[in-house]
C-alpha positions as CSV (number, residue, x, y, z in Angstrom):
1,M,90.5,139.8,109.4
2,P,93.7,138.8,111.2
3,E,94.3,135.3,112.4
4,P,92.6,134.7,115.8
5,T,94.7,134.1,118.8
6,F,94.0,131.6,121.6
7,T,95.1,130.8,125.1
8,S,98.4,128.9,125.0
9,R,97.8,125.1,124.9
10,R,100.7,123.8,126.9
11,G,102.1,120.3,127.0
12,L,101.7,117.6,124.2
13,L,100.3,114.2,123.2
14,F,98.4,112.1,120.8
15,G,97.7,109.0,122.7
16,A,97.6,105.5,121.2
17,A,95.8,106.6,118.0
18,A,99.0,108.2,116.8
19,V,100.6,104.8,116.8
20,S,97.5,103.0,115.3
21,A,97.3,105.6,112.5
22,G,101.0,105.4,111.8
23,A,101.1,109.2,112.2
24,L,104.2,111.2,111.5
25,V,104.7,114.4,113.3
26,T,106.7,116.7,111.0
27,G,109.6,119.0,111.7
28,C,110.4,118.4,115.4
29,T,114.0,118.5,116.5
30,S,115.7,119.8,119.6
31,N,119.1,120.1,121.2
32,E,120.2,118.8,124.6
33,P,120.3,121.6,127.2
34,S,123.8,122.7,128.1
35,G,123.0,123.6,131.7
36,G,121.9,121.5,134.6
37,D,118.3,122.9,134.8
38,E,115.5,120.6,133.9
39,P,113.8,121.7,130.6
40,A,110.4,123.3,131.3
41,A,108.7,121.1,128.7
42,N,109.4,118.0,130.8
43,N,106.9,119.4,133.4
44,Q,104.1,120.2,131.0
45,P,100.9,118.2,131.1
46,A,100.4,115.7,128.3
47,A,97.1,114.1,127.3
48,D,96.8,110.5,128.3
49,D,94.0,108.0,129.1
50,K,93.4,109.3,132.6
51,P,90.1,111.3,132.9
52,G,90.6,115.1,132.8
53,K,88.6,118.2,132.1
54,Q,85.3,117.5,130.3
55,V,85.5,118.3,126.6
56,T,82.7,118.5,124.1
57,I,83.9,117.8,120.5
58,G,81.8,118.6,117.5
59,F,82.4,116.2,114.5
60,A,81.2,117.0,111.0
61,G,82.0,114.8,108.0
62,P,80.6,114.0,104.6
63,Q,78.1,111.3,103.8
64,A,79.6,107.8,104.3
65,D,79.0,106.7,100.7
66,H,82.4,104.8,100.6
67,G,83.9,102.2,102.8
68,W,86.7,104.5,103.8
69,L,84.4,107.3,104.8
70,N,82.2,105.0,106.9
71,A,85.4,103.8,108.7
72,I,86.3,107.5,109.4
73,N,83.0,107.9,111.2
74,D,83.4,104.6,113.1
75,N,86.9,105.5,114.2
76,A,85.8,108.9,115.5
77,K,82.9,107.4,117.5
78,K,84.8,104.6,119.0
79,R,87.7,106.8,120.0
80,A,85.4,109.2,121.7
81,E,83.7,106.4,123.6
82,K,87.0,105.4,125.0
83,Y,87.2,108.6,127.0
84,S,84.9,109.3,129.9
85,D,85.7,113.0,129.7
86,V,84.7,113.4,126.0
87,T,81.2,114.1,124.7
88,L,80.9,113.8,120.9
89,E,78.4,115.8,119.1
90,I,78.3,114.2,115.6
91,T,76.3,115.5,112.7
92,E,74.6,113.5,110.0
93,G,77.1,113.3,107.2
94,S,76.4,115.3,104.0
95,N,78.0,115.8,100.6
96,D,76.0,119.0,100.1
97,T,78.3,121.8,101.1
98,A,75.5,124.2,102.1
99,Q,74.0,121.5,104.4
100,Q,77.4,120.7,105.9
101,I,78.1,124.4,106.5
102,G,74.7,124.7,108.3
103,Q,75.5,121.6,110.5
104,I,78.9,123.1,111.5
105,E,77.3,126.5,112.2
106,T,74.8,124.7,114.6
107,L,77.8,123.2,116.4
108,I,79.4,126.6,116.6
109,N,76.2,128.0,118.1
110,K,76.2,125.2,120.6
111,K,79.6,126.4,121.7
112,V,81.3,123.1,121.5
113,D,84.9,123.1,122.9
114,V,86.6,121.8,119.7
115,L,85.5,121.0,116.2
116,V,86.8,118.1,114.0
117,I,85.8,118.7,110.4
118,L,86.3,116.5,107.4
119,P,84.9,118.8,104.7
120,A,83.0,117.5,101.7
121,D,84.9,120.2,99.9
122,G,87.8,121.9,101.6
123,K,87.7,125.1,99.6
124,A,83.9,125.5,99.9
125,L,84.0,125.0,103.7
126,T,87.0,127.3,104.5
127,Q,84.8,130.2,105.5
128,V,83.0,128.2,108.2
129,G,86.3,126.9,109.5
130,L,87.4,130.6,109.8
131,K,84.1,131.4,111.5
132,A,84.7,128.7,114.2
133,M,88.3,129.8,114.8
134,R,87.2,133.5,115.1
135,A,84.6,132.3,117.6
136,G,87.4,130.9,119.8
137,I,86.6,127.2,118.9
138,P,89.8,125.5,117.7
139,V,89.4,123.3,114.6
140,V,91.0,120.0,113.8
141,N,90.9,119.8,110.0
142,L,90.7,116.2,108.9
143,D,92.2,115.1,105.6
144,R,90.6,117.4,103.0
145,I,92.4,120.6,103.7
146,F,90.9,124.1,104.0
147,N,92.3,126.8,101.7
148,T,94.1,128.7,104.5
149,P,95.8,127.6,107.7
150,Q,93.8,130.3,109.5
151,A,90.8,128.1,109.2
152,Y,92.2,125.4,111.5
153,R,94.5,124.9,114.5
154,C,95.7,121.5,113.3
155,W,95.5,119.5,110.2
156,V,95.7,115.7,110.3
157,G,95.5,113.5,107.1
158,G,96.9,111.0,104.7
159,D,99.8,111.1,102.3
160,N,98.6,110.6,98.8
161,Y,102.0,111.2,97.2
162,G,103.5,108.7,99.8
163,M,100.9,106.1,98.8
164,G,102.1,106.2,95.2
165,L,105.8,106.4,96.2
166,N,105.5,103.3,98.5
167,A,103.5,101.3,96.0
168,G,106.1,102.1,93.3
169,H,109.0,101.1,95.6
170,Y,107.3,97.9,96.6
171,I,106.7,96.9,93.0
172,G,110.1,98.0,92.0
173,E,111.8,95.8,94.6
174,K,109.7,92.8,93.6
175,L,110.6,93.2,89.9
176,K,114.2,94.3,90.4
177,G,115.7,91.4,88.7
178,K,113.3,91.2,85.8
179,Q,114.3,92.6,82.4
180,D,111.9,94.8,80.5
181,A,109.3,94.6,83.3
182,K,106.0,96.2,82.5
183,V,103.5,97.8,85.0
184,I,100.0,99.2,84.6
185,E,98.1,101.6,86.8
186,L,94.4,101.7,87.7
187,A,93.9,105.2,89.1
188,G,91.0,107.0,90.8
189,L,89.1,110.1,89.6
190,D,91.5,112.1,87.5
191,N,89.8,115.4,88.4
192,L,90.9,115.0,92.0
193,E,94.2,116.4,93.2
194,L,94.7,113.3,95.4
195,T,94.7,111.1,92.3
196,K,97.3,113.2,90.6
197,Q,99.5,113.0,93.7
198,R,99.2,109.2,93.9
199,T,100.2,108.9,90.3
200,Q,103.1,111.3,90.7
201,G,104.5,109.4,93.7
202,F,104.2,106.1,91.8
203,D,106.0,107.6,88.7
204,D,108.7,109.1,90.8
205,A,109.4,105.8,92.6
206,L,109.6,103.9,89.3
207,K,112.4,106.2,88.1
208,N,114.6,104.3,90.5
209,Y,114.1,101.1,88.5
210,P,115.4,101.5,84.9
211,N,114.2,97.9,84.1
212,I,110.6,98.9,84.6
213,R,108.2,100.7,82.2
214,K,104.7,101.9,82.9
215,V,102.9,100.9,79.8
216,A,99.2,101.8,80.5
217,R,97.0,103.7,82.9
218,Q,93.2,104.0,83.3
219,A,91.3,106.2,85.6
220,A,88.3,104.6,87.5
221,E,85.9,106.3,89.9
222,F,86.5,104.7,93.3
223,T,83.6,102.3,92.8
224,V,83.4,98.5,92.2
225,E,81.6,99.0,88.9
226,S,84.1,101.5,87.5
227,G,87.0,99.3,88.7
228,Q,85.7,96.3,86.9
229,A,85.0,98.2,83.7
230,K,88.4,100.0,83.5
231,M,90.3,96.9,84.5
232,A,88.6,95.0,81.7
233,Q,89.8,97.6,79.3
234,L,93.4,97.4,80.6
235,L,93.4,93.6,80.3
236,Q,92.1,93.7,76.8
237,A,94.8,96.2,75.7
238,Q,97.7,94.6,77.6
239,S,98.5,91.0,76.7
240,R,101.4,90.9,79.2
241,F,102.4,92.9,82.2
242,D,104.2,92.1,85.5
243,A,102.5,94.4,88.1
244,L,99.4,96.5,88.6
245,W,98.9,99.3,91.1
246,N,95.3,100.0,91.9
247,H,94.7,103.3,93.8
248,D,91.7,102.2,95.8
249,D,90.6,98.9,97.4
250,D,86.9,99.4,96.8
251,Q,87.4,99.8,93.1
252,G,89.9,96.9,93.5
253,V,87.0,94.6,94.2
254,G,85.7,95.2,90.7
255,A,89.3,95.0,89.2
256,L,89.7,91.5,90.8
257,R,86.4,90.4,89.3
258,A,87.6,91.5,85.8
259,I,90.9,89.7,86.3
260,E,89.1,86.5,87.4
261,Q,86.6,86.7,84.5
262,A,89.5,87.1,82.0
263,G,91.4,84.2,83.6
264,R,94.5,86.3,83.9
265,D,97.4,85.8,86.4
266,G,101.2,85.9,86.2
267,F,101.4,89.4,87.7
268,L,101.3,91.0,91.2
269,M,98.7,93.5,92.2
270,V,99.1,96.2,94.9
271,G,96.0,98.0,96.2
272,G,95.4,101.2,98.1
273,A,93.6,102.4,101.3
274,G,93.4,99.3,103.6
275,A,90.0,97.6,103.1
276,L,89.3,94.4,105.1
277,S,88.6,92.5,101.9
278,A,92.1,93.4,100.7
279,F,93.7,92.3,103.9
280,E,91.9,89.0,103.8
281,A,92.9,88.3,100.2
282,I,96.5,89.2,101.0
283,K,96.5,86.8,104.0
284,A,94.9,84.0,101.9
285,D,97.7,84.5,99.3
286,N,95.9,82.6,96.6
287,G,95.5,85.3,94.0
288,V,97.2,88.2,92.3
289,L,96.6,90.7,95.2
290,K,99.8,90.7,97.2
291,A,99.9,94.0,99.1
292,T,98.0,97.3,99.7
293,V,99.2,100.7,100.7
294,L,97.4,102.4,103.6
295,Y,95.4,105.6,103.6
296,P,94.5,104.9,107.2
297,P,91.0,105.8,108.4
298,T,92.4,105.6,112.0
299,M,93.4,109.3,111.3
300,A,89.9,110.1,112.6
301,A,90.8,108.5,116.0
302,S,93.9,110.6,116.1
303,A,91.9,113.7,115.3
304,I,89.7,113.0,118.4
305,D,92.9,112.6,120.5
306,L,94.2,115.9,119.2
307,A,90.8,117.6,119.8
308,R,90.7,116.3,123.4
309,A,94.2,117.5,124.0
310,L,93.3,121.0,122.7
311,G,90.1,121.1,124.8
312,Q,92.1,120.1,128.0
313,G,94.9,122.6,127.3
314,K,97.3,119.7,127.0
315,G,99.6,118.5,124.2
316,I,101.3,115.5,122.8
317,G,103.6,113.3,124.9
318,G,107.0,112.4,123.6
319,L,107.5,115.9,122.1
320,A,109.2,118.8,123.8
321,E,107.0,121.5,122.4
322,F,104.3,123.1,124.5
323,E,101.8,123.0,121.7
324,I,100.3,120.2,119.6
325,P,101.7,120.2,116.0
326,S,100.0,122.3,113.4
327,S,100.0,119.4,111.0
328,V,100.2,115.6,111.2
329,T,100.7,113.4,108.2
330,C,99.8,109.7,108.5
331,Y,102.3,107.3,107.0
332,S,101.2,105.1,104.0
333,A,102.5,101.8,105.2
334,V,102.6,98.8,102.8
335,V,100.7,95.8,104.1
336,D,101.6,92.4,102.7
337,K,101.6,88.8,104.0
338,D,104.4,89.5,106.4
339,N,102.5,92.1,108.5
340,V,98.9,91.8,107.5
341,D,97.9,90.2,110.9
342,Q,99.0,93.4,112.6
343,Y,96.8,95.6,110.5
344,M,93.8,93.3,110.1
345,P,91.8,95.0,113.0
346,T,92.1,98.3,111.2
347,G,90.6,97.1,107.9
348,F,87.4,98.8,106.8
349,K,84.4,97.2,105.1
């Protein structure tokens, strides 16, 4: 079946969530007009905080069995509450693909104006995304991407490769003057593409620092228990190293327990995702954890902003195009003691 077409959504704007999520809008350049006429885009409506057309947004995500996923739900709810013109129909999260498909089909049958979907499995839920689009309901695909762009109007999510890249550069700059510097890596689940992307970014960044070698890597499971167990193995195998990159702040809680139990220090640790516990440890600056690289759950707030703009036939302010972007990648900022106060309100528990 061909890709569905929709009424033109003119104008453009994210709203403040684009700033809070550190979102990057890709591929937007324009030339100054040569004539004296005012560009048409300057007169197009852009979404803002002022009440507009009432919009019902359906939100479907997986079960909040991880601090980050719980923060995704919280960000979506709080963002929707900000707008008097938004009604949020939110499903009970499920990691069962059949159940999540059924929940989304219920929202389609209710004829919501826009859908925001964070699929438990992007591939498995692609067909229900296509079903919504063919029913004339635009879909904002959040983070875990569907198999085809025909299943969504806009994708917004994190940058896993960028996480690794920025972690690697941060560590590289800190160890720049140290000869024969050694780093280790505590990764997430190795069967996930996101873990492979984070490791690839990290490895690519380290290529810029010939004095640094990655001497060990262990894959944990994004849990406190697995982080503690795998970190204990790394500590036992490596008598000396200068830096550790841990992919996930939740498993980092376990890693820090193992480090404390082993009485080890003399190295710096960089985390990943942006948990409140990590921010607090960075601010205290009395342990090995010195920074974390964001995978911001505020992307869910940005998804609500985008859905509202779609439902109101508006776009994103600050851009010349009449349509909202087809994809938005959130930047993986490094948070350390110099900027942790700025990000503290976004930390998830």
